C-alpha positions in Angstrom: 154.3 81.1 39.8 156.5 78.6 38.1 155.6 76.1 35.4 156.4 72.4 35.8 159.2 71.2 33.7 158.2 68.7 31.1 160.3 65.5 30.9 159.9 62.6 28.3 161.1 59.3 29.7 161.8 57.7 26.4 161.7 59.3 23.1 159.1 58.2 20.7 161.0 56.2 17.7 160.1 57.7 14.4 160.0 55.9 11.2 160.7 59.1 9.1 161.8 58.2 5.5 163.9 60.6 3.5 162.2 62.0 0.3 165.4 62.2 -1.8 166.3 58.3 -1.2 164.4 55.3 -2.9 162.5 52.9 -0.8 163.9 49.7 -0.1 161.0 47.5 -0.4 157.6 47.6 -1.8 156.4 50.1 -4.2 156.2 54.0 -4.1 154.6 56.9 -6.1 156.9 59.5 -7.7 155.1 62.9 -8.2 157.2 65.2 -10.3 160.3 63.4 -9.6 159.9 63.2 -5.9 159.1 60.1 -4.0 155.9 60.8 -2.0 154.0 57.7 -0.6 155.3 53.9 -0.3 153.1 51.0 -0.4 153.1 47.1 -0.1 151.3 46.4 -3.7 151.3 47.8 -6.9 147.6 48.1 -7.1 147.7 50.2 -3.9 150.2 52.5 -5.6 148.4 52.7 -8.9 145.2 53.5 -7.1 146.4 56.7 -5.4 148.3 57.6 -8.5 145.1 57.6 -10.5 143.3 59.5 -7.9 145.9 62.1 -8.0 146.1 62.2 -11.9 142.4 62.6 -12.1 142.3 65.5 -9.6 145.7 67.1 -10.9 146.1 66.1 -14.7 149.1 68.3 -15.2 151.2 66.2 -12.8 153.8 63.4 -13.8 153.0 60.5 -11.8 155.2 57.4 -12.0 155.0 53.9 -9.8 158.5 52.8 -8.5 159.1 49.1 -7.9 161.9 49.0 -5.4 163.0 45.4 -5.9 163.6 45.7 -9.5 164.3 49.5 -9.4 162.0 50.2 -12.2 159.9 53.3 -12.8 156.7 53.1 -14.9 155.0 56.3 -15.9 151.3 56.2 -14.9 149.3 57.7 -18.0 
């Protein structure tokens, strides 16, 4: 018995971001030197950063502002 061939009419577009390139706009969290998550507001980025810092205090977490290209250490 043969299995039917699966075909995809249109590939689903992906919005994959590369971890080695900084984001173009918005804010991002940097965990131990690696870009992790992108956010629209600095408050959202800081909230996630503080949640990570409270769970894992040994991590170095920074907030990256893509418009001014400035990293701020979250303490």
